[in-house]
LOTORGU-795088 format. One record per residue (C-alpha): x, y, z. Coordinates in steps of 0.001 Angstrom, whole numbers, plus 500000, padded with zeros to 6 digits. Layout:
N
xx | yy | zz
X | Y | Z
...
***
This chain:
296
xx | yy | zz
215622 | 958371 | 876272
217033 | 961306 | 874330
218409 | 964128 | 876456
218441 | 967627 | 875019
217452 | 969872 | 877929
218226 | 969652 | 881649
216246 | 971638 | 884211
218355 | 972956 | 887089
216927 | 973601 | 890555
218726 | 975862 | 891351
221674 | 977385 | 889430
223636 | 978612 | 892457
227317 | 977804 | 893013
226993 | 974065 | 892429
223962 | 974002 | 890164
225346 | 976778 | 887997
228691 | 975032 | 887597
226973 | 971775 | 886615
224835 | 973661 | 884114
227918 | 975296 | 882643
229554 | 971895 | 882076
226414 | 970568 | 880378
226137 | 973667 | 878195
229761 | 973430 | 877145
229137 | 969851 | 876063
226116 | 970526 | 873911
223058 | 970423 | 876170
220566 | 973169 | 876887
219909 | 974032 | 880529
216870 | 975835 | 881910
215595 | 977004 | 885286
212618 | 978762 | 886875
214087 | 981865 | 888490
211033 | 983946 | 889349
211593 | 983996 | 893129
215337 | 983429 | 893220
217847 | 985974 | 894552
219567 | 988463 | 892281
222866 | 986666 | 892906
221394 | 983348 | 891733
220002 | 985038 | 888643
223424 | 986463 | 887851
225053 | 983068 | 888362
222475 | 981592 | 885986
223299 | 984181 | 883346
227021 | 983460 | 883741
226349 | 979728 | 883329
224098 | 980370 | 880300
221051 | 978879 | 881993
217821 | 979945 | 880313
215075 | 981271 | 882575
211761 | 979695 | 881549
209828 | 981407 | 884318
207642 | 978754 | 885976
208003 | 975191 | 887200
205287 | 974064 | 884770
207309 | 975459 | 881896
210418 | 973847 | 883356
208713 | 970433 | 883292
207520 | 970984 | 879734
210949 | 972033 | 878478
213140 | 969523 | 880355
214047 | 965878 | 879819
215687 | 965644 | 883259
215265 | 967860 | 886313
218247 | 968081 | 888652
217534 | 969378 | 892170
220574 | 970999 | 893825
219421 | 973151 | 896749
219980 | 973663 | 900448
218775 | 970582 | 902365
215853 | 972404 | 903969
214344 | 973147 | 900537
214540 | 969619 | 899101
211097 | 968374 | 900114
209202 | 971565 | 899344
210634 | 971951 | 895852
209837 | 968300 | 895115
206216 | 968930 | 896123
206052 | 971962 | 893862
207545 | 970065 | 890925
205112 | 967189 | 891563
202191 | 969606 | 891197
203673 | 970828 | 887924
204155 | 967253 | 886677
200516 | 966471 | 887391
199311 | 969604 | 885611
201497 | 969017 | 882572
200950 | 965251 | 882493
204551 | 964479 | 881590
206673 | 961537 | 882702
209954 | 963221 | 883588
213099 | 962033 | 885371
213650 | 963889 | 888656
217123 | 963625 | 890198
217443 | 964670 | 893840
221101 | 965625 | 894313
220655 | 967416 | 897622
222729 | 966701 | 900729
219963 | 964939 | 902632
219567 | 961783 | 904691
218568 | 958439 | 903159
215273 | 958570 | 905048
214483 | 962013 | 903661
215221 | 961037 | 900067
213090 | 957910 | 900475
210230 | 960143 | 901602
210674 | 962418 | 898574
210621 | 959536 | 896069
206851 | 958843 | 896270
206067 | 962569 | 896010
207520 | 962540 | 892506
206467 | 959053 | 891455
202850 | 959403 | 892552
202651 | 962554 | 890440
203768 | 960579 | 887386
207522 | 961199 | 887356
210538 | 958929 | 887748
213076 | 959329 | 890533
216823 | 959015 | 891076
218803 | 959522 | 894280
222097 | 961341 | 893693
224829 | 962951 | 895733
227625 | 965325 | 894795
231089 | 964938 | 896287
233662 | 967581 | 895511
233611 | 971286 | 894604
231553 | 972861 | 891814
232902 | 971062 | 888691
234909 | 973888 | 887176
237934 | 971636 | 886728
237888 | 968184 | 885063
237892 | 965181 | 887415
237270 | 967324 | 890519
233684 | 966337 | 891245
231867 | 963019 | 891372
228117 | 962514 | 891275
226967 | 959220 | 892776
223567 | 957852 | 891799
221268 | 955065 | 892920
217807 | 953826 | 892071
216246 | 951785 | 889304
216434 | 954730 | 886884
219995 | 955743 | 887773
221406 | 954576 | 884435
219132 | 957044 | 882639
220643 | 959889 | 884643
224100 | 958440 | 883990
223675 | 959306 | 880303
224869 | 962760 | 881307
228348 | 961228 | 881424
228328 | 961905 | 877688
228025 | 965610 | 878455
230911 | 966143 | 880854
229684 | 964909 | 884241
231389 | 962170 | 886253
228367 | 960081 | 887281
228866 | 956807 | 889143
225951 | 954432 | 889673
226390 | 952568 | 892967
223157 | 950613 | 893330
219489 | 950211 | 892572
218136 | 951402 | 895935
216993 | 954920 | 896721
219015 | 956143 | 899700
222353 | 954602 | 898786
223744 | 957696 | 897071
222520 | 959998 | 899819
223905 | 957699 | 902507
227346 | 957816 | 900900
227230 | 961618 | 900862
226260 | 961718 | 904532
229180 | 959520 | 905552
231696 | 961385 | 903403
230518 | 964845 | 904488
230647 | 963692 | 908110
234383 | 963201 | 907567
235240 | 966348 | 905618
232783 | 968955 | 906887
232663 | 967408 | 910341
236446 | 967706 | 910592
236268 | 971303 | 909394
233685 | 972154 | 912074
235699 | 970519 | 914858
238901 | 972215 | 913676
237271 | 975641 | 913476
235955 | 975334 | 917017
239217 | 974102 | 918538
241227 | 976840 | 916800
238890 | 979477 | 918224
239305 | 977870 | 921658
243103 | 978039 | 921351
242862 | 981702 | 920341
240787 | 982512 | 923422
243214 | 980594 | 925623
246116 | 982613 | 924155
247678 | 979408 | 922878
247595 | 980158 | 919149
251353 | 980162 | 918604
251920 | 976989 | 920585
249110 | 975107 | 918807
250209 | 976276 | 915334
253756 | 975152 | 916118
252641 | 971707 | 917268
250294 | 971184 | 914310
252955 | 972313 | 911841
255366 | 969814 | 913407
253180 | 966755 | 913960
250198 | 967290 | 911606
251596 | 968918 | 908479
249062 | 967377 | 906112
246198 | 968386 | 908408
247495 | 971958 | 908546
247588 | 972098 | 904744
244023 | 970779 | 904651
242787 | 973364 | 907158
244495 | 976182 | 905272
242505 | 975161 | 902189
239226 | 974157 | 903783
238380 | 976711 | 906451
238694 | 979861 | 904293
236460 | 978409 | 901564
233962 | 977119 | 904145
233059 | 980557 | 905507
230564 | 981744 | 902848
229084 | 978235 | 902638
228441 | 977810 | 906359
224766 | 978765 | 906031
224257 | 975768 | 903728
226243 | 973391 | 905889
224036 | 973870 | 908955
221277 | 971813 | 907363
223738 | 969269 | 906017
225073 | 968574 | 909516
221500 | 968151 | 910755
220845 | 965656 | 907959
223980 | 963732 | 908963
222796 | 963706 | 912587
219471 | 962242 | 911442
221279 | 959653 | 909305
223467 | 958480 | 912158
220561 | 958446 | 914600
218602 | 956222 | 912223
221346 | 953571 | 912362
221635 | 953646 | 916159
224522 | 956099 | 916560
224627 | 959356 | 918496
223169 | 962415 | 916788
224924 | 964826 | 919134
228286 | 964979 | 917333
226792 | 966510 | 914220
224209 | 968565 | 916047
227287 | 970233 | 917557
228849 | 970628 | 914118
225623 | 972304 | 912977
225979 | 974731 | 915891
229503 | 975635 | 914722
228281 | 976437 | 911217
225248 | 978244 | 912604
227631 | 980523 | 914493
229920 | 981056 | 911482
227075 | 982064 | 909181
226172 | 984939 | 911523
229678 | 986404 | 911558
230995 | 989029 | 909155
232977 | 986340 | 907324
229966 | 984085 | 907019
228017 | 986868 | 905323
230493 | 987122 | 902438
229820 | 985385 | 899126
232165 | 982759 | 897633
233139 | 985110 | 894813
233374 | 988156 | 897104
235399 | 986815 | 900029
238809 | 988302 | 900844
241315 | 985650 | 899750
244288 | 987493 | 901273
243429 | 986536 | 904871
245547 | 983898 | 906559
243955 | 981122 | 908592
245208 | 982825 | 911754
243513 | 986061 | 910653
240260 | 984191 | 910080
240288 | 982513 | 913478
240963 | 985844 | 915219
238037 | 987493 | 913400
235697 | 984589 | 914127
236611 | 984647 | 917794
236053 | 988385 | 918108
232807 | 988253 | 916098
231462 | 985623 | 918431
232322 | 987709 | 921462
230618 | 990730 | 919913
227493 | 988809 | 918973
227076 | 987361 | 922448
227412 | 990606 | 924418
***
């Protein structure tokens, strides 16, 4: 399989950064941006992603299609691409790299394969790959090695098995740790603020949990404009854990935290537009007050 063009669904923060890496290493990237937001279109331009207009044209032009969307859109976009595959009559490799549960990705697989395409399960761990060695893409499925050819074009792709669901399952477990911890920490810091115990809690954390404090100072500020995407991811984790006999409630609660954050003034900022001068204490005070305002 010769790879010359990669279709990106969709070139937002993560998809655009992946496209930029591929472009810098000699591949062409394309997308269908007809109904996308103006911000996404601008990110696509910055990443040098070519707009081919329609999904049918995307299938025609691409050798691989990489789906990187919010979890709630994963199934619908796969159905739309499947229709395009059938109309075009092209056997194309479709890589689902969305943060979704193993059961969901297993349900998406036949949508693509029955239309005549081939399918790979993938998951992205790390930030948008603007720095070398910062982001890993795990892949599973019988066709995963075909997708792994993109290693030659700047992506760190690691094949972990031949079963659909393995890559997504790894993402669910890892995100449960990192984004779950961020949700719990955000909520408890707001609680301390409302109990007028900020200073005492900060002092204790800085004494007994220095590494955690450093992590929270990095993680919570960058989480704010992404919270709207993380709601669905927490729900996918809840479904994943429920499917293996564990409680779903922990991550349903984490989804509630991110659902609240996305409705605040901080949650409505964009990653590139957020105020980076705020301290973590400033952020927690604003979140606490925003929540009070929104509930009265």
